[in-house]
N, C-alpha and C positions, 0 to 999 in steps of 0.2 A: 294365434294369429296374432293378437294386436301385441304381446308380452315378447314374441318373438319379432316383430319388424321393429317394438322399439330398442330391442336390446342389439339390431341389427344397427341402429340409428347410433345408439351406443359407441360399436364398436367402430361404425366410422369415423364417429368425431374424432375417438380415440386415437385411429389410425391416426388421420389426420395431424391433431396437434404434435403427435410424435414425429409424424412427415416435419413439419415446419421446423420444429425443434430441431432436428437432424440434419434440416438443409441448413440452419441457422449457425450451426455448429460445424459444415463441410464446407459451407459457400466460401465464407474466406481464406481459407486452408487451398481450396480448390482454386477458384480467382486469384491466389498469391501465386500459388505454383506454374498455373498458367499466361499470368504476366510475365514471371522471369523468362518462362520458356522460351515466347513471343519476344521480349528485349534478346536474350541470348540470341535466338534465331535473326534477327534485326540485328546485332553487333557483327555477326558473323557474313553476315552478306556484306555490311559497308567494309570488312576487312579479314576477307579472304583468306581462311585458313585452314592446317588438318588440327590444329589443339584447338580444344575447346575452352582449355584454364582461363587463356586471356580473354575471349568472351564472356565468361564467369565474373573473373575479375573485376573487366569494366560497366558492367554492369551493377554487381553489387557495389564499386565507390560510387557508380550514378545517384543508384538508388538511394546509397548514406547522405550523398550530396543535396539532392532534393529533398528529403528528409532536416537535412540542418537547415535547409531555404525556406522551408516551412515552417519548421517551428521558429526560425528567426523574422522572418518573415510576415507571418497569417496568426499561425496559434498563440505566442508572446502578447501580442499586441490585444488581440481577440480575449483571450484571458485577462488582461490587465484592465480592459475594458471592463469588462464583468467583473475582476475584483473591487473596481472603483467606483462603480455601479450600487454593488450590495453595501458597502461599508457607507453611504450616506443614506441607508434607508434603518430609520431607529433600530429598532425591536431587531431585524434581520440585522445588523448591524452585529450586534453581541454576538448571536448564536452563531453566526457566517464566522468569524475572526476566530470565538473560541474553537470553531470544530476545525477551522482552518490554519491553525498554531497546532493543536493537534496534532492533525495529520502533518504538517511539517517535520513536529519532534519525532515521529518516531519515521519519515521516507524523506524527509526534505535535505537540504545541502547543509543545514544548520541543526543536525541530530541532537534532540534534547537528550534523548534517556540511552547516555553511554555510560554514566557512570552506577552499575547495579552495586548494591549494597544488601545486606543482611542486618535486620533491627532486632535488635533484644526489645520486645515487647511489656516483657513484668522484670521486677527487679532479681527473683532469684526462682523464676519457673520453670526457665529454660527454652520460653517459646519466643519463636522467632518469628517474623514476616519478610519476604521476599521485595526489596522496589526497585525507585531508579532517584537518584538525586537530581530533580531537576533545578532548583535552586541553592549555592552557597551564600550569597549575600541576600538578606532579608530586609536592606538600614530602609528600602522604599518603603517597608508593610513599620518600621520604627521597630524592629527585633534586632537582641544584640546577636552579639557572632557567634556562638553556641549553639543556635538553632540554624537547622537548613533544610529545604522544602524536599520530601520523597513523595514520590509518586506509586503506589503502589495497586498494579492491575488487578480483577478479581480472577476469579477460576473462571472459565466454561462461560468467560463474556469478554463486552472487549468496552467495559466501565472501569471503575479506582477510585482511589479517595486520593486526597492528597492530604498528609500527615505536616507539621513542624514538630521536628524533635532534634533533642540534645545528639550533637554530634559525638556525645560518648558511649552513648546509645548503637552508633550507627560501626558496622566494620565492614570496609568498601572489597568485591568479589572478587578474583581474580576470575573470569568466566569472560565471555560476549553476550552482548545485549541482545540478541536473537536467541541464543539458548537460554538465557534469563529470563525470555519472555515467553519463549516456547514452554519452560518447564513453568511458570504462572499461569500462564492460559490455560494450557492441558492440566491444570489440578495437580502436575509435580508426576504424570503416567509418563510423560515425555522422555526417552533415555537422552540424555545428553553425551 
């Protein structure tokens, strides 16, 4: 009887956990759909019309305008405040700025991983690695012009190594950054 009750408790606990996860998954979608429905209904009451399309367009434009204003007046200042605060803490600054710069290199306005290349690894063994040129000019490090920085991501992982490679060993690829990154991260399994 005790093991039966324990099984029931475990079943109820699992059911509750999955139910809450399900709610967390559908609640944003459901609430968004409901708010859009109420907004369209409100606009239709303001401007009575037999056509539904103008009300939908007004709601979409109004929502986009609110998103723009929210980003401009609320989100951006808060993020800038947090950014500046984290940059003042000695050890945190190093970690935070490194991660921030790496993320902006992949997804930001100043994408750095936009030059996919193939690098010959040995003199005559025919082994190549895929990577991305991150810096062509390394004078800041006191390195001559024939060497550039190439980031080589690891397969099945979101990490990688930075190599300084002679430009004669590098061959630019005629492929998109996204395709090359998917190919590398998937270990060559993704079809391009």
